[in-house]
Structure formats: structure tokens, C-alpha cells
C-alpha positions, 0 to 999 in steps of 0.5 A, a space after each residue: 213103256 213104263 207103267 203109269 204111276 199110282 197117282 196118274 192111275 187114280 186120276 185116270 179113273 177120274 177119282 182123286 184119292 181124297 175124293 175116293 176116301 171121302 166117298 168111302 167115309 160117306 158110304 160107311 156112315 150110310 152103312 152105320 145108319 142103315 145098320 142102326 135102322 135095322 137094329 131099331 126095327 129088330 128091337 121094335 119087332 122083338 118088343 111087338 113080339 113080346 107084347 103079342 106073346 104076353 097077350 096070348 099068355 093072358 088069353 091062355 090064362 083066361 081059357 084055363 080059368 074058363 075051363 076051371 069054372 066049367 069043371 066047377 059048374 059040371 060038379 054043381 050040375 049034379 045038384 042043380 039040373 035046371 040052371 047048370 046045363 045052360 051055364 055050362 053051354 054058355 061057358 063052353 061057348 066062351 071057352 070056344 070063343 077064347 080058344 078061337 081068338 087065342 088061335 087067331 092071335 097066335 097065327 097073327 103072331 107067327 105071321 108077323 114074326 115070319 114077315 119080320 124075319 123075312 124083311 130083316 133077312 132081305 135087308 141083310 142080304 141086300 146090305 151084304 150084296 151092296 157091301 160085297 159089291 163095294 168091296 169088289 169095286 174097291 179091290 178092283 181099283 186097288 189092283 189096277 
């Protein structure tokens, strides 16, 4: 018995060559859109990360400024024993608050960065699995 011709095989699969090509084009367009969305999400995440980093750097500058102020007050403490201890305690509390806020924001930034990385990795993995599955399907159709 003679093996069936390629057009007959394609018709037997239930998909005409033009329809298969159209479906592949549509899938490619969807991939492009999804890749664009992933790139936009990555750019947005990077912008958010940059903004959070700038905020943390500003807090660090505030902490450093508060430290310098505290050092100046400690020198003035020798001259004014009445007011300096109170001011030093207030500034020490401000420094502690700023450091705590800075640490909390850094933790938030790290958590957000990890969440975004995990989300991007999951989307990449999903897309890769889908592409691999599609390629295998196309390869199987091509070998039959």
C-alpha cells in the first residue's frame, strides 16, 4: 500500500495548511503581545525599584544628617548640661525611628524585588513550556 500524500495527511489531521499557518501566525502574535506585556511589567518593576531605592537613599541621607547633628549636640553638651541631654535623647529617638523606617523600607523593597523576580520567572517558565509544547506539536505534525 502506498503512503498517503502530504495534503491528504494534513486533511486527515483536520487542519488545512492555510488554517495551520493562520493559527501559527495568531499564536506568534499572542506571543509577541505577551512578551511586550512582560517587558512592560519588567520596566515598571525596574522603575518602582529605582523609586524605592531613591527613597531609601534619601532616608539614609536623613539618618546621616541626624547622626551629624547628634555629634554636634554631643560637643555642645559639654557647654550646656541642661538642654543638651534632652536634645540628644530626642535626636537619638529620631535616628532610631529613621533607621527603623529605613530598614522596613529596605525589607519592603527586597520583598517586592523578589516577588517581581518570581513573577517574571514564572511567566517566562510558563511561556517557555507553552512554546516548547507548541514546537513539539508542530514537529510532530511535520513528521507525520
